[in-house]
C-alpha positions in Angstrom: -94.6 30.5 19.9 -91.4 30.0 18.3 -90.7 26.2 17.5 -87.2 25.2 18.8 -85.2 24.0 16.0 -82.1 22.5 17.6 -80.4 19.8 15.7 -80.2 16.2 16.8 -76.3 15.9 16.5 -75.2 12.3 15.8 -74.7 9.9 18.7 -70.1 9.8 18.3 -70.5 12.9 19.6 -70.9 11.3 23.1 -67.3 9.2 22.5 -64.6 11.1 24.0 -62.2 12.8 21.7 -58.8 13.0 20.7 -57.8 16.8 22.2 -57.0 19.1 19.2 -55.6 22.3 19.8 -58.2 24.7 20.6 -57.1 27.2 17.6 -56.3 24.8 15.1 -58.5 26.6 11.8 -61.3 24.9 10.4 -62.4 27.3 7.8 -63.0 30.6 6.7 -65.1 32.4 5.4 -64.9 35.9 4.9 -61.8 36.8 6.6 -63.4 34.9 10.0 -61.8 32.1 10.9 -63.8 29.3 12.5 -61.6 26.9 14.9 -62.1 24.0 17.1 -62.3 25.8 19.9 -65.5 27.4 17.9 -67.0 24.6 17.6 -66.6 22.7 21.3 -67.7 26.3 22.5 -71.4 25.1 20.9 -71.5 22.2 23.3 -69.7 23.8 26.3 -66.9 20.8 26.2 -63.7 20.8 25.9 -63.0 19.0 23.2 -65.0 16.6 20.2 -64.5 13.8 18.1 -63.8 14.9 14.2 -66.6 13.7 12.4 -69.8 14.6 10.1 -71.5 15.4 13.6 -68.1 17.4 13.8 -68.4 18.9 10.4 -72.2 19.6 10.5 -71.6 21.5 13.8 -68.9 23.7 11.8 -71.1 24.3 9.0 -73.7 25.5 11.3 -70.9 28.0 12.4 -69.6 28.9 8.5 -73.3 29.0 7.5 -74.6 31.8 10.5 -71.3 34.1 9.4 -71.9 34.2 5.7 -75.9 34.4 6.5 -75.1 37.4 9.5 -72.3 39.3 6.3 -75.1 38.5 4.0 -78.0 40.1 5.8 -75.9 43.0 6.5 -74.3 44.0 2.9 -78.1 43.6 1.3 -80.2 44.7 3.6 -78.0 47.2 6.5 -79.2 45.2 9.7 -77.6 43.3 12.3 -79.0 41.0 15.2 -81.2 42.0 17.4 -79.2 41.2 20.5 -82.7 41.4 22.6 -84.8 39.4 20.7 -81.5 36.7 20.5 -82.0 36.4 24.7 -86.2 36.7 24.6 -86.0 33.7 22.1 -83.3 31.5 24.1 -85.1 32.1 27.2 -88.7 30.7 25.7 -86.5 28.1 23.9 -85.4 27.1 27.6 -88.9 27.1 28.3 -90.0 25.1 25.6 -87.5 22.1 27.1 -88.7 22.6 30.2 -92.0 22.0 29.6 -91.3 19.0 27.7 -89.1 17.8 30.0 -86.3 17.9 27.9 -82.6 18.0 28.9 -80.7 20.0 27.1 -78.0 16.8 26.0 -81.5 15.6 24.4 -81.3 18.0 22.1 -77.5 18.4 21.5 -76.3 14.5 22.2 -73.3 15.5 24.1 -73.7 14.7 27.2 -72.8 17.4 30.4 -73.2 19.9 27.6 -74.1 23.3 28.4 -76.4 25.7 26.5 -74.5 27.0 23.3 -76.1 25.6 21.1 -79.8 26.6 21.9 -78.5 29.6 22.1 -77.0 29.6 18.4 -80.6 28.2 17.0 -81.7 31.3 18.7 -79.9 33.3 17.3 -80.4 31.8 13.8 -84.0 32.6 14.4 -83.8 35.8 14.8 -81.9 36.0 11.8 -84.5 34.9 9.6 -87.1 36.5 10.8 -85.4 39.7 10.4 -84.5 38.6 6.6 -87.5 37.5 5.8 -89.3 40.4 7.1 -87.3 42.7 4.5 -87.7 39.5 1.5 -91.7 40.0 1.8 -91.1 43.7 1.5 -89.8 43.6 -1.6 -91.8 44.7 -4.9 -91.5 41.6 -6.3 -92.3 39.0 -3.9 -95.7 41.0 -3.3 -96.3 41.0 -6.8 -95.7 36.9 -6.7 -99.2 37.2 -3.8 -101.0 39.4 -5.9 -100.5 36.8 -9.4 -101.6 33.9 -7.0 -105.7 35.2 -6.7 -106.0 31.4 -4.7 -103.8 32.1 -2.2 -105.1 35.4 -1.2 -109.2 34.7 -1.6 -110.8 33.1 1.2 -114.1 31.0 -0.1 -116.9 30.1 2.2 -118.5 26.5 0.2 -120.2 23.7 0.1 -120.4 20.8 -2.1 -121.9 17.7 -3.3 -119.8 14.7 -4.3 -120.8 12.0 -6.8 -118.6 9.4 -9.0 -120.0 10.2 -12.6 -120.6 13.4 -15.0 -124.4 12.2 -14.8 -124.9 12.0 -11.2 -123.4 15.3 -10.9 -125.9 16.8 -13.6 -128.7 15.6 -11.8 -127.6 17.3 -8.3 -127.4 20.5 -10.5 -130.9 20.0 -11.3 -132.5 19.4 -8.1 -130.1 22.8 -7.0 -131.2 24.9 -9.5 -135.1 23.4 -8.6 -134.5 25.1 -5.1 -133.6 22.1 -3.1 -131.2 22.9 -0.4 -128.0 22.1 -1.5 -127.2 20.7 3.0 -130.2 18.4 2.2 -128.9 17.2 -1.4 -125.8 16.4 0.2 -126.4 14.5 3.0 -128.7 12.5 0.9 -125.7 11.9 -2.1 -122.8 13.4 -1.3 -119.5 11.0 -0.9 -118.0 13.6 0.9 -119.2 11.8 4.5 -116.6 14.4 6.0 -118.5 17.6 4.7 -122.0 17.8 6.7 -124.5 18.9 4.6 -121.7 19.3 2.4 -120.5 22.3 4.1 -116.9 23.0 3.7 -116.1 25.4 5.8 -114.2 29.2 5.0 -110.7 28.3 4.2 -108.4 30.0 1.6 -108.7 28.8 -2.4 -105.5 27.8 -2.6 -105.9 24.7 0.2 -108.2 22.8 -2.4 -106.6 20.9 -5.4 -106.6 23.0 -8.4 -109.6 22.3 -10.3 -111.6 23.0 -7.2 -110.4 25.6 -5.9 -110.5 27.6 -9.8 -114.5 26.7 -9.7 -114.8 28.3 -5.8 -113.0 31.7 -7.3 -114.9 31.8 -10.6 -118.4 30.3 -9.3 -121.4 33.0 -8.5 -122.6 33.8 -5.0 -125.0 32.0 -3.6 -125.7 29.8 -7.5 -125.2 26.6 -7.3 -121.7 25.5 -10.0 -120.5 22.5 -11.9 -119.8 20.0 -12.9 -116.0 19.9 -11.5 -114.3 17.4 -12.1 -111.1 16.7 -9.5 -109.2 12.9 -9.1 -112.2 12.3 -6.7 -115.2 12.8 -8.2 -117.5 15.4 -10.0 -118.4 18.1 -7.4 -121.6 20.4 -7.7 -120.0 23.9 -5.2 -121.9 26.6 -3.9 -120.0 29.1 -2.7 -121.5 31.7 -0.4 -119.2 34.3 0.8 -115.8 35.3 -1.2 -113.8 38.0 0.2 -109.9 38.8 -1.5 -107.1 41.6 0.3 -106.6 44.7 -1.6 -103.0 45.5 -3.0 -102.4 47.9 -1.4 -104.1 45.9 1.9 -101.4 43.3 0.6 -98.6 45.3 0.2 -98.6 47.1 3.7 -98.5 43.6 5.6 -97.5 40.8 3.1 -96.4 38.4 5.9 -100.0 38.3 6.8 -101.0 37.0 3.2 -98.2 34.5 2.8 -98.3 30.9 3.6 -96.0 29.5 5.5 -94.5 27.0 2.2 -94.2 30.4 0.7 -92.7 32.0 3.3 -89.8 29.4 3.9 -89.2 29.0 -0.3 -88.3 32.8 -0.3 -85.9 32.5 3.0 -84.4 29.0 1.5 -83.4 30.6 -2.0 -82.1 33.0 -0.2 -80.0 32.0 1.9 -78.5 29.3 -0.5 -77.7 32.0 -2.4 -75.7 33.5 0.2 -74.2 30.4 0.9 -73.1 29.6 -3.1 -71.6 33.0 -3.7 -69.7 33.0 -0.7 -65.8 31.9 -0.7 -65.7 28.9 2.0 -62.1 27.6 2.5 -62.2 23.8 4.8 -59.1 23.1 6.5 -58.6 19.2 4.8 -57.9 18.0 7.4 -61.2 18.2 8.6 -63.3 18.5 5.6 -64.3 19.5 2.1 -66.4 22.6 1.5 -68.6 21.0 -0.5 -70.4 23.3 -3.5 -73.4 21.3 -4.5 -74.6 20.5 -1.4 -73.3 24.0 0.5 -72.6 21.4 3.1 -68.6 20.6 4.8 -68.4 17.0 3.8 -66.0 14.6 5.2 -62.0 14.3 2.9 -61.7 11.6 0.2 -60.9 8.9 3.3 -61.7 10.7 6.0 
């Protein structure tokens, strides 16, 4: 299920505002004009105050315009409108299941679902862009360059405080004692019963331990391995990794969330950084460093 990502805007938006002409320009980007009416439409209200919440909403409209244009120019795509409707319905269902009203998320009393629909559109755009980013040869190459992020290891370990204790554990295991018995007797890791760590992607471990799980002979005790937690003796029961062809065929299946988020962030930051954005000084100033619309001096 997609996560509902509507941001809570500041409570000041609940305050009645002086009316501004709906056609008053806030910003222009790529020939597209963002007006006061466009921002008000996000909340389906007649007027809202000109404050940081207003500027954030205006920024969201500017950003979406920039990102949709960049998507079309770089990948020749457009947002799937049917998918937007599906995501919108999913978000509304999530809200109902959690007992939330639209005002709980938008911060605007009696507001409609315009902001929810906006976030549905942004969600679909993000998914479509990520599909292209992950299929790029350089992204696949980056995945293949990090074996720890691709390799699933099933391992057990014994954790002790000193290298001497680890050497003694290693000797006992090499003499044939079961690792589960030794771990239950001496291991400092009381969360891993019998030393069993289960099967996980190697990269989830701290680096020295992750490298050890990639290097250890299958079924044989290996170590000692020093980490910030102490000294480990590890036994890897199984180790599997996809082929380069499998990764290239479905990179999304092998990329963790952090790597995907990084790819998306780098893309949208580059798109916003390259865009020509002009802001009406009555409403704010475009900050090319933070990539936001900020309050005007003295505002």
